[in-house]
C-alpha positions in Angstrom: -80.8 -5.0 -61.6 -80.1 -5.8 -58.1 -77.6 -3.9 -56.3 -75.4 -5.5 -53.6 -74.8 -3.5 -50.5 -71.0 -2.8 -50.4 -70.9 -1.8 -46.7 -70.7 -4.9 -44.5 -72.7 -4.8 -41.4 -70.7 -4.6 -38.2 -71.9 -6.7 -35.4 -70.6 -6.3 -31.9 -68.8 -9.5 -30.8 -68.4 -10.3 -27.1 -65.0 -9.2 -25.7 -62.3 -11.8 -26.0 -60.8 -13.1 -22.7 -57.3 -12.0 -23.8 -58.3 -8.4 -23.7 -59.1 -8.8 -20.0 -55.8 -10.5 -19.3 -53.8 -7.8 -21.1 -55.8 -5.1 -19.2 -54.9 -6.9 -15.9 -51.2 -7.1 -16.8 -51.2 -3.5 -17.9 -52.7 -2.5 -14.5 -50.0 -4.4 -12.7 -47.2 -2.8 -14.8 -48.6 0.7 -14.4 -49.6 0.1 -10.7 -53.1 1.4 -11.4 -55.0 -0.6 -8.8 -56.2 1.1 -5.6 -55.0 0.1 -2.2 -57.0 -2.6 -0.6 -58.1 -4.3 -3.7 -57.2 -7.9 -4.6 -54.9 -6.9 -7.4 -53.0 -4.5 -5.2 -52.5 -7.2 -2.6 -51.3 -9.6 -5.3 -48.7 -7.0 -6.4 -47.4 -6.4 -2.9 -47.2 -10.1 -2.2 -45.2 -10.7 -5.4 -42.8 -7.9 -4.4 -42.3 -9.3 -0.9 -41.8 -12.8 -2.3 -39.1 -11.5 -4.6 -37.3 -9.6 -1.8 -37.3 -12.4 0.7 -36.8 -15.5 -1.6 -34.5 -14.2 -4.4 -31.3 -14.4 -2.3 -31.8 -18.2 -2.2 -31.6 -18.4 -6.0 -29.7 -15.2 -7.1 -26.1 -14.6 -6.0 -25.9 -10.8 -5.5 -22.2 -11.0 -4.3 -23.0 -8.7 -1.4 -20.6 -10.1 1.2 -18.9 -7.6 3.5 -15.2 -6.9 2.9 -12.9 -8.7 5.3 -10.8 -6.3 7.4 -7.5 -7.8 8.3 -5.5 -6.2 11.0 -2.0 -5.0 10.3 0.3 -8.1 10.1 2.9 -6.6 12.4 0.4 -5.6 15.2 1.3 -2.0 15.5 -0.7 0.2 17.9 -0.3 4.0 17.8 -0.7 5.9 21.1 -0.4 9.6 22.1 2.6 10.3 24.3 0.9 13.3 26.1 3.4 15.9 24.7 1.9 16.1 21.1 3.9 13.1 19.8 3.2 9.5 19.2 4.3 6.2 20.7 4.3 3.2 18.4 3.7 -0.1 20.2 5.1 -2.9 18.0 4.3 -6.5 18.7 7.3 -8.5 19.9 6.7 -11.2 17.3 7.0 -8.6 14.5 10.8 -8.5 14.7 12.5 -11.5 13.1 14.3 -13.7 15.6 14.5 -11.1 18.4 12.1 -12.6 20.9 14.5 -14.7 22.7 17.7 -12.7 22.4 18.3 -10.4 25.4 21.4 -8.8 24.1 20.3 -8.2 20.5 22.2 -5.7 18.4 20.6 -2.3 19.1 21.2 -0.9 15.6 19.6 -4.0 14.0 16.6 -3.6 16.3 16.2 0.1 15.5 16.5 -0.6 11.8 13.8 -3.3 11.9 11.5 -1.1 14.0 12.0 1.8 11.6 11.1 -0.5 8.6 7.9 -1.5 10.4 6.9 2.0 11.4 7.8 3.9 8.2 5.1 2.4 6.0 2.5 3.5 8.5 3.8 7.0 9.3 6.3 8.0 6.7 10.0 8.8 7.2 10.9 8.8 10.9 13.8 8.8 13.3 13.6 6.6 16.3 14.5 8.7 19.4 14.2 5.8 21.9 12.5 2.5 22.4 11.7 0.3 25.4 11.4 -3.5 25.5 8.3 -4.7 27.5 8.7 -8.3 28.7 6.3 -10.7 30.2 6.8 -12.7 33.5 8.9 -15.3 31.7 11.3 -12.8 30.2 9.9 -13.1 26.6 9.4 -9.8 24.7 5.7 -8.8 24.5 6.1 -5.6 22.6 8.4 -2.6 21.9 7.4 0.9 22.8 9.0 3.2 20.2 9.2 7.0 20.4 9.8 8.6 17.0 10.4 11.9 15.5 9.1 12.8 12.0 11.7 13.8 9.5 
């Protein structure tokens, strides 16, 4: 009786080209290539291409925030005695630019309404009107006292 050999013989096959491709991809992912080799240069080139070319195709929404100046044009200056002088733009007060004899209480109230959101509750001790050469109001200098 003849007996068949149950153990198949194993022959070594040449390595498949896919094994080499996967080995190369694995080397890129794990960054296992030495500096100065072709694969290292390819990885660095791909990274640089991504950094410099991706903003053309990807919107990163990285615009700077616009800084708008205060709408009333208020400038705060020291008065030299530990207090502050608020310089309010003449156009900030509604309809007061051309009136020379404006109601003083109304002007004080409008100035206080402009200054209080910036500095908190204040009392206006005095204010001066600074005019240009034509007599138009340029700005108001306002001395205040904190409440």
